N, C-alpha and C positions, 0 to 999 in steps of 0.2 A: 504494500500500500504506500502510495506516494504521500510524503508529508506536505502539508500546505505551507506556503510562504507566510511567515508572520510579519505583518506590516504595522508599524506605528505611524499614525497620522497625527501631527501636532500643529494646531492652528487655533488662534483665539477668535477667528471668524466662524461662529457656529454654523452658519448657513453653508459657507464654502466647505467646511469640514464634513458636514453631512452629505453634501453633493459628491465630494470626492470619495467618501466611504461607499455611497450607493454605486458610483461608477465602477469602483474596484470590485465590489461584490457581484455586480451584474456581468462583468466582462472577464473575470478570472477567479481562480480558486485560491483565495487568501483567507488567513485568519487576521482580523483587523482589530487593533486597539486604538481608540481615539483619545486625545488629551487636549484640553484647552490651554495648558501652560507648559512651559519647559520644566518647571518643578515637578508637575504630575508625571511627565515623561521620565524624568530622572528617577523618580520614586519607583518606577516599574521596569527599569532596565534588567532586573533579574528575570523577567519574562523572556529574555533572549530574542529580541526582534532580529529578523534577517535584514530588514531595511527600515530606515526611518525617513519619513518625509516631514520636514521641519520648516515652519514659517520663519522668516527673517525677523519680523518685528516683535510679535507676541506681547504687545502692550495694550491690547484692546479691553481686557478684563481688569487688569491691575497695572497701573502706570509704573509701579515699582517692581513688576515681575521681571524675571530674567529674560533678556532678548534671545533671539535665535542663535547668534554667534556665541554668547555665553553658554547657552545650552549645548551647542555643538562642541565647544571646548570640553565641557564636562562629560559628554558622551564619549569623546575620543580619549579622555583620561581614564574612563571606566573600561572601555574596550576600543582600541584604535582600529579594529577590523570591522566594526559595524559601519556599513555604507550609509551615509546620510546625504539626502538630496534636499537642498534648500529651495524654498518657495518664497517668492516675493511679488508684490504688486508693483514694485519699483523696477522699471526697465532701464537700469543704469549699469554701465560697465564696472563702475567702482564697487557697486554692491556685489556683483558676480565675482570680481577679483578678491574682495574681502572674504567671501565665502570659500573660495578655492584656497586662499592663504591659510584658512583655518581647517583645511583638510576635508572639505565637503567633497563628495563624489561628483556632484554636478549642481547646477543652478537652473531653476525653471521660473519663468515669469508667469504669474497667474493670468490666464487668458482662456479663450474658448478651446485652445489646443493644448492646454496644460496636461490634461489627462492622457492624451495620446503620447505626448513627450515623456511623461512619467512612466507609462507602460514600456516604451522603448528603452528608457534608461534602466529600468528594473531588469529587463531582458539582458541588456548589456552587462549589468552587474554580475548576473549569474553565469554568463559566458566567460567573463573575465575571471571569476572565481574558479571555474572549471579548468581554464587554461593554467591558472596558478597552481592548482592541485596537481595537474598532469606534469607540469614543469618540475615541481618539487619532487614528485615520484621519480622522474627520470634523473634528476640531480643526485638523489640519494643512492642511486644504483651505479653511479660513475665512480 
């Protein structure tokens, strides 16, 4: 039996979060956990997500809440191998570069095509992980 991909969706925009969850549940076989704050996400990292989709801002519920970059840094400190895809309504190269400097796997602008991009990125993540495992296997035998 194939294990489902465990996906964390973290966004303070409740409507966008629900729409994203519905899209993933309708188009793929995922186990999904949703969180409105970075703090909630961090509290549940022991659930071992395969991929985290994380909003860049995260200040809609609590202006003093951790932002996406702070959350990303704490996720990477907990487990640097968890792929994190950053989401933002800001279509600015500076934001994308900031995310990549903090070791995000990728950056997606919230738009009508965001879900399609996220699906492609998740597929890429698992292809990349498979190649890494195969390479490690071969290197151990040399």
